[in-house]
C-alpha positions, 0 to 999 in steps of 0.5 A, a space after each residue: 220556193 219564193 224569191 225574196 227582194 233586197 229587203 228580204 221580203 217576198 215581192 208584192 203586187 199592186 194589191 198588196 198580195 205576194 206576186 205569183 209566177 205565171 203557171 203557164 210560162 213553163 209550158 211556153 218555153 218549148 215543145 217536146 220533140 216526141 209531140 212536135 214531130 207527129 204534130 207537124 206530120 199530121 199537119 202536113 198530112 192534112 194540108 198536102 192534098 189541099 195544096 196539091 189541089 191548088 198547085 194542079 188547078 187549071 187557073 187559066 181555064 178556070 172561068 171557062 170550066 166553071 161557066 157551064 150550065 151543068 156546074 151552076 145547076 150542081 152548085 145551086 142544087 148542092 147549096 139548096 139541098 144541104 141547107 134543107 137537110 140542115 133545116 131538117 136536122 135542126 127540127 128533128 135533131 135538137 129535140 132528140 139531143 134534149 131527150 138524150 141529155 135531159 131525160 132518163 129512159 130504158 135503153 138510152 145508151 142503145 138509142 145514143 149508139 143508134 143515133 151515132 151509127 150513121 157516123 161510122 156506117 159506110 155511106 153506100 150502106 146508108 143509101 141501100 138502107 134508105 132504099 129498103 126503107 123508103 124505096 117504092 118497094 120499101 118497108 115504108 115507101 110502099 105505103 107512101 106510094 100506094 096511099 099518097 102517091 109519094 116516091 122519094 128515091 131518085 128525086 130532089 127530096 131524096 137527096 135531102 133525105 140522104 144528106 139529112 141521114 148522114 148529117 143529123 148525127 153531127 148536130 145531135 152530138 154537138 147539141 147533146 154535149 152542149 146540153 150536158 155542159 149547161 147547168 140544168 138549174 136554170 131550167 128548174 128555176 124557170 119551172 118553179 116559177 110556173 113555166 112549163 117544161 117546153 117554155 123553159 126549154 124555149 125561153 131559157 135552154 135554147 139561148 144557153 145552147 145557141 152556140 152549140 146548136 150553131 156549131 152543130 148546124 155548121 158541121 151538119 151543113 158541111 157534111 151534107 154538102 160533101 155527101 156522095 155515097 148515100 146520095 148516089 145510091 138513094 137519089 141517083 145522079 140526074 143533072 139538074 135534079 139529083 146531081 150535086 157537086 160531089 157527084 158532078 166531081 166524080 162524073 167529071 173525073 172520069 172524062 175531064 180531070 181539069 173540070 173535076 179539079 175546078 169543081 173541087 175548088 168551088 166546093 173547097 172555097 164554099 166550105 172555107 167561106 162558111 167555116 171562116 164566116 162563122 168561126 169568130 161568132 160560134 166556133 171560137 174556143 173561149 
């Protein structure tokens, strides 16, 4: 019911129309208790392990623990391989996302399910699958070895392949969702003006979906940086060649827990810095 002023008329805005009550105001007055409690528990569940890591960190001996050559080799290798895996995901994943979002072909639902399978597949199983496919006696790897002399397992290239295998689905899902939300009429207008489908994609579609591509790339990079199971199964754990930071953390946890905590702090700091640096530009919800 509209509230009347002293003259009996409805309140007016500066533009002459009736003043409306803010529809969002009732939602800000309070939070339902059945939603508040699980939300607080979920927040505590996510933050408590990180806080425990900070509380138990050996801050006094942290510089000494992080000054070893092995730590910097593992960190450098992790950053290089994660970036390379993200680049592979961008080159291959963006076209795949476009095919899933813009084309209609038999079995598209099955293809989409197979693309997202690495998201739920145990990473160790993914590593075993990569060995059976690209190993020296694998389905494809035996031909790579006999024809070109290329051996992928237990190499730095193998680390990139393992990380790309588990990280690419994050980028494909993000880009496909962005493509489905984008209006395809812009592409159609470009094609009616004489542009080819690829030119329309390059000049029209890519600028429209750039935030989605960047968000997917960040997720893929973070997933690649933290990859463990597929990497150790397919590429091994050789310092300076295949030992990334997660593998170094696992190895240090068995012999030197303080060093494992210090390495974990480095990974945490790198992940937070990347996400915080890109959040305002690409990951902020409008």
